[in-house]
Every structure is written in C-alpha cells, then in structure tokens.
C-alpha positions in Angstrom: 57.2 1.8 40.8 57.2 2.0 37.0 54.1 3.3 35.4 52.2 3.6 38.6 52.1 6.3 41.2 51.5 5.1 44.8 50.6 7.7 47.4 50.7 6.5 51.0 48.9 8.4 53.8 48.5 8.1 57.5 45.6 9.3 59.7 45.6 9.7 63.5 42.8 8.0 65.4 40.9 9.2 68.5 42.9 6.8 70.7 46.3 8.0 69.6 47.1 5.3 67.1 47.3 5.6 63.3 45.5 4.2 60.3 47.0 3.8 56.9 45.7 4.3 53.4 47.2 4.6 49.9 46.1 5.4 46.4 47.4 3.8 43.1 47.2 6.0 40.0 48.1 5.2 36.4 47.6 7.4 33.4 48.4 6.2 29.9 47.3 8.3 26.9 43.6 9.0 27.3 43.1 6.1 29.9 43.3 6.7 33.6 43.1 4.4 36.6 42.9 5.4 40.2 42.0 3.3 43.3 42.0 4.3 47.0 42.6 1.7 49.6 41.7 2.3 53.3 43.4 -0.1 55.7 41.2 -1.3 58.5 44.0 -1.7 61.0 45.5 0.6 63.7 49.2 1.0 64.1 51.2 2.2 67.2 53.2 4.8 65.2 52.8 6.9 62.1 55.9 5.4 60.6 54.5 1.8 61.0 51.3 2.9 59.3 53.2 4.6 56.5 55.5 1.5 55.9 52.4 -0.8 55.8 50.8 1.5 53.2 53.9 1.7 51.0 54.3 -2.1 51.1 50.7 -2.7 50.2 50.9 -0.2 47.4 54.0 -1.9 46.0 52.2 -5.3 46.2 49.2 -3.9 44.3 51.3 -2.6 41.5 53.5 -5.8 41.2 50.7 -8.4 41.1 49.4 -9.4 37.7 45.9 -10.0 39.2 45.7 -8.3 42.6 43.0 -9.5 44.9 39.8 -7.5 44.8 38.8 -5.6 47.9 
C-alpha cells in the first residue's frame, strides 16, 4: 500500500463472533503518523473480520481526504 503500513487485527467476542480493527502507520523522515480504527460491527468468522479490516485500511490509505471518525 505504498508509503503506508496497514495492520489488520481480529478480536473474538464473548458470543463467539469476531470484531475487526486496523492501524495505519506512515513514517517519513522525522514525521510519523499512526491511527487505530476499531470497527463497531461483529462478524461471523475471523476471516470475514480480517477482510473487512484489510478493505477499510486500503480505503483509508487511498482516499485523498478520508472521512473523520
């Protein structure tokens, strides 16, 4: 994803479903940027949660002005 590093993660819930999160990190010279996004949605499988996190991370890095959370 170019100059960004996107790190997706999944987290099991108490009811057996999964939540997704991802972080976006960029470092350039002395400047650094890191944001963590927690998704408020449960998924039936770990793979579904991971794919959602990867897709959302990709969208965040591709958009010129991503929406503020």
